[in-house]
N, C-alpha and C positions, 0 to 999 in steps of 0.2 A: 504494500500500500504506500502511496506517496506520503512524504513527510508532512505535507500540508493537511492531508486527511487524518493522519495519525494525531497531529497536533489538535485538530478540532475535537476528536474523540477524547483525547486526554484532558483538554480544557473543560469539557462538559462533564465527563464521567471519571475524572481523576481520582475521586474518593473511592470509587469501585475498583479502579485499575491502579492499585497502590504498589509502588515499588518497595515500600518499607515492609510489605507483607511477604514478598517473594522476589527479592532482587536477583537471585541466582537462576530463576526460571526463564523460559524462552521469551515471554512477552517483553520483558525488560532488557533482555540481551539482544533480541532479534527484531523486536517490534511486531507489527501485524504482518504475518507471513501469507498475505493473500492480495489479490488485485483490487483496484479501486472500484470495480463493478459491484463489489459486495459492501461498499461503504454504507449505502442506505439500509441494507439488511442488518448490518452490525449496529447502526444507529438505532434502528427500531428495536432490535433485541436488547440493547443496553437501556433504552428508555423503559421497556417492559420490565427488565430486571430491577431498575431503579424503583418503579412502582411497586413491584413485589416486595422489595426490601423495606419500603416505607411502612408496610403492614407487619413487619417482623420486629421482634424485640431487639434492643440495642446489641445484645450479645451475638445474635445471628449476623447483624450488619457488620459488627466488628470482626467477625471471623471470616466473612466472605471476601474473596479476592479472585480476580481473573489471573490465571497462570500463563495460558498460551492461547493464541488465536492464529490458526493457519489453515491452509488448504491441504488436504490429504486425500489421495485417490479421487480427486475431482470435486470433493465437497468440503464444506466448512467443518472445521473442528474447533470447538470452543471449550477449553478446559478451565476449571476453576476449583477453588477450595471453599469449604464451608457452604456448600450449596443446599438448596431445599428441593422438595419434590416439585413445587411450582416452578422454580427456576430451571430445573432439569427438563420440564415439559416445554418451557419457552425455548431452551437451547435446542432441544430435539426438533421442534417445529422450524426453527431458523435453519438448522442443518438440512432439513427436508427441502426447504425453499431454495437453498443454495444449489441443489442438484438440478434446478431448472432455470438458474440465473447465470448469465455470462459473467465470468469473473473479471473480464476486462472492462465491460461497459454497463452491466446491470440489465441489459435487455434479456428477453426470454432466450434460453439456450438449452443445450443438452450435452451430455457427456459424449465427447467425440473421440474417435479412434486416433491413434498416433502414439508416439513415444511416451510423452508425459500425459497422463490422464487429466483432463480438465474440462470444465463446462464452458462452452463457447457458443455464441450466436453464429449464424451462418457467415456473416461478414468477417468476423475475426478468425473463424476456422479457415475460410478461403485464403485470407491474408497469410496465415501461417503456412498453408499448403503451397501457395505460390512462392513464398520466400524460400521454402525448403527445396522446391524444384529448381528455382533459379540458383540457389546456393550450390546445389548438386551439379548442375550443368555448367554454370559460368565460373564459379570459384574454383572448381576442380578441373576446368578445361577438359570436359568430357568430349569424346569424339562424337560426330554426328551419328554414327552407327549405334553407339552405346545409348545415346539419347533416345533413339527410336526403339531400341530393345527394352530399355528401362521404363519408358513411358509409352507403352504400346498404343498403336492406332495413330492414324494420320493426324487427327485433331490435336492430340497431345504432343506428338512429335514435331508438328509443323512450327511450333514456336521457335525451333532452332534457327529459322530464317531471320528472326528478329535480332538485330545487333544492339538495340537500345533496351536496357533492362525495364524501363518504365513501360515501353510498348509490350514487352513480354508479359509484364504484370497485368496489363489491361487485357491482353489476349487470353491469358490463362484464367483470369477471373471470370471472363465471359464464358469460356468453355466449361469450366467447373460448374458455374451456375446453370448453364444449359443442360449439362449431363446429369448433375447430381443435386442441384439446389432445390429449395422449396417450390420453385416454379419450373421444375424439371420438364424439359421439352418445349418450353415457351420460347419461341424464336425472338421475342423482345429482349431476352437476356443477351443475345448476340450483337445487339446494336450498340 
């Protein structure tokens, strides 16, 4: 998460996210280990935790602290000490929502295949795919023959003709959207 968004959360919910309670744990050593797309989800969760703690005795509030917030296997993980059943339910619900929320932008998404499991909207997924293809073919100076065998079919192999990476990105994005995107087969994707 960006330092700006971490700062906003810490300013509003600092008494819940206390470094004096767990300075050796991940949250205070590594910050929020997730993308900015989950900022609103975390803000909502922390607001609900704040409301829940307001109804608890001082002893419960004093013992509660957030230990670690991260993405793991594509979904949110929110670890804390001194939790209650009500807070556990709130965390579980937020983790469920994260499974359908793009970690990069907060738009509806889904767990996508690839090396690192993550939840992405279509646009961020395509962006990663395109960059991986370009990186593979351009950065490694792959032969034309290997490009065609690695990315089978004329539509994926044809991008080798493009010398400009931005043109390649546009071409690949259109092709991926046409063949695999939410509007699969819609020729408007190719314009």
